N, C-alpha and C positions, 0 to 999 in steps of 0.2 A: 399804620392802620391798613386795614383789610375793608376796602367797603363792601366787599361782597359779603361779607360775615354779619356788616351790619344789617345790611338788606334782609338777610337770612333770620337775623333776630327781628327787625319790625315785622317780618310776615310770622313768625310765630308767637309773637304778641299780638297780632289781630284776627280776630274771628272772619271766618268766611262771609261774602257779602253775596246777596240776590243780584248785583249790579257791577259793572266791569269796573274796578277802583283805580285811581292813578297813584304814582309816586309824587309825593309833595315835598322839596325840599324848601326848610324855613331857617332862613339866615337870620339871626337875631343880633343887630347891633348895637355900638356905643360910642360914647363921645361924637355924635353926631347932629349939628346945629342945621335941624330941618327947616328951619325961617329963612336960613339962605338958600335961594333956588339953586345956587352952584353944588350944593350938597345931594340936589334931589336927584333921581334917575330916572329915565324915563327911555329904557334902551329895547332893540330888539336883538335875537342872538338866536342863532341856526345851529340844533341840538346835533353833534356828530353821528348819532346814533338815530336820529328821530324820534318821534313820538310816542310811537307802536299804536296810533288812532288814528281815525277819518279826522281831518280838519275841513269844517265847513267856511267856504269863504263868501266873501260880500264886495260888490264892487257899486261905487256911488257913481254913476259915470253920464257924461255928456257926450264928446264924440268918440268916446272910447266904446261905447253901447254894444256895437255890433261885435267887437273882436271879446267883450267882457261875456257877452253871452255865451259863446263858444266855453269856456275855462271856468268862470264862476258860479257856483251854487245858488246865488241871486245877484239879479242886477236890479238896482233902484235909480231911476232917471232923475234929473233936475226936478221936473213935475212932481213926484212924487216924495221928493224930501219933505215939503213942509207939510204934506198930506200926515205923514209918518210924526212929526213935531206935534202933532195938533190930537194923533193920538199915544198917547203916554205910555197905555197898556200895550197897546201893540209894538211900540219901538222895542220895550223892556222884555217882550216874549222873542224878540228877534234877537238883543243883545243876549240871552242865555240860549238860543239856538246855535247862534252862529258864531266864531272863534277869531277869525282874522277879517279885518276890514280893512279895504282900500277906497280911498276918493281922489277921485280927477282934481287935479290943482287947481282948476278954475271955479270949482265947487265947493272950497274949503271954507269961504266966509259964511256960503250961505248955510252948509252943516252944520259950522259952529253956531251959528245963530238958531237954527231949529231944532239942532241934534244934541248939541253940545251939552247940555244939562246931565241927560241921559248918559251918553256914551261916553264923555269923560269922565264922569264919577265910577263908570265902572271899568275903566282903562280899555275900552275900545273906541277909540276917537280914530279915525280911519287912517293909514298912512298915505299922505299927500302924492300924488305920482303926475309926471308931465302929460301931457295929451300923445306923444306918441310911445309912451311907456310898454315894455315888452311885458304885458298882461299872463301870457303864460308860464314865461319864465318865472313871474315874481310870484304865481299864486302856486307854481310848483315847490317853490321854496318856501312858500308860506308853511306847507306840509310838516315841515319840522322847525318852523321859528316859534319861540316862544316870548313874550315881552316882560323884560325885567322893570318892577315899578315901584320906587321910593317916595313916599310922599310925606306925609304928616306924621306919621308912625316907624319911628327905626326898626322895621320888620321885613324882609323882602320874603315875599314865597312865588315859587317857580314850579311848573310841573315839570317832573325829570323824564317821565316815562310813564306805561301804563303794567297794572301785576301779570300782565301776558308775556310781558317782553323777557328777553334773557337777564340776569341778574348782572352779567358782563356788560351788557350794552348800557343799563342803567347805572350803572357804575361810573363807566365812561362819561356821560351825562352831568352825572354830579360832579365829580371831578373838573371838567370843562365847565360847568357854570359856577363853580366856587372861586377858580382862576379867574375867570371874566369878569364877576361881581367885583374881587379883592383888587383887579388891578383899575376898577372907576371909583374905588372908594379913596377918600384925600389921604387917608392913613394905610391904606393897604390893609393888611391882615391885625394892624392894631386897633382897627374899626369893629373888627367883628368878634363878638361876645360870644356866641354857641350858634352850632350848625347842624340840625336834626332833619330826620329822612323820615315820612310817615306815609302809609297808605291813605286814603281819603278818610276813612272813617277809622283807621288803628293808631296804635300806641307810638308815640314818637321814639327815636332810638338818637342818641347824643352821637356824631360824628366827630372825630378829632382831626384837624387837618395840621 
């Protein structure tokens, strides 16, 4: 199968939009008992060709505050966490605006208590880091990192690029993510029912692996 040809087909079947669309990879699964925690996934994966878009980062920091201020788009302090917990509307707005969340390990119990209901359900629970973490390096890698989640529904959605990216780079990301997901499924390829690629508002096209 030529993935580049499938990408071209998906473009042809999609209307032009007034906003920059992303390429979404949809992996439908079968024979997965998602009541078993071991069959669920919550993984991070660094795209070999990047994501083709700016990634906005948040650090919930205590001792890392000064360093985080140099590199993150937004820093939330220990004192501010309960405030966001009380203002769910404001917190949901942040979840929509910021892509990658990091939390200092010592703050994770507080984050879970105050923000977990919103962040957890939207797949934005912060990645815990130690107080001496390399925040600059971590946030730099975040620019090409996606989260792969499998919870209650046997479907995995992953952004693999933007429509402005060259087709061959999107293709490499698709192949890499497919292989990575397959390796983390109990029965590998046998757990995969169908694989689709589509633009945000576009028509899905089936991929054959």
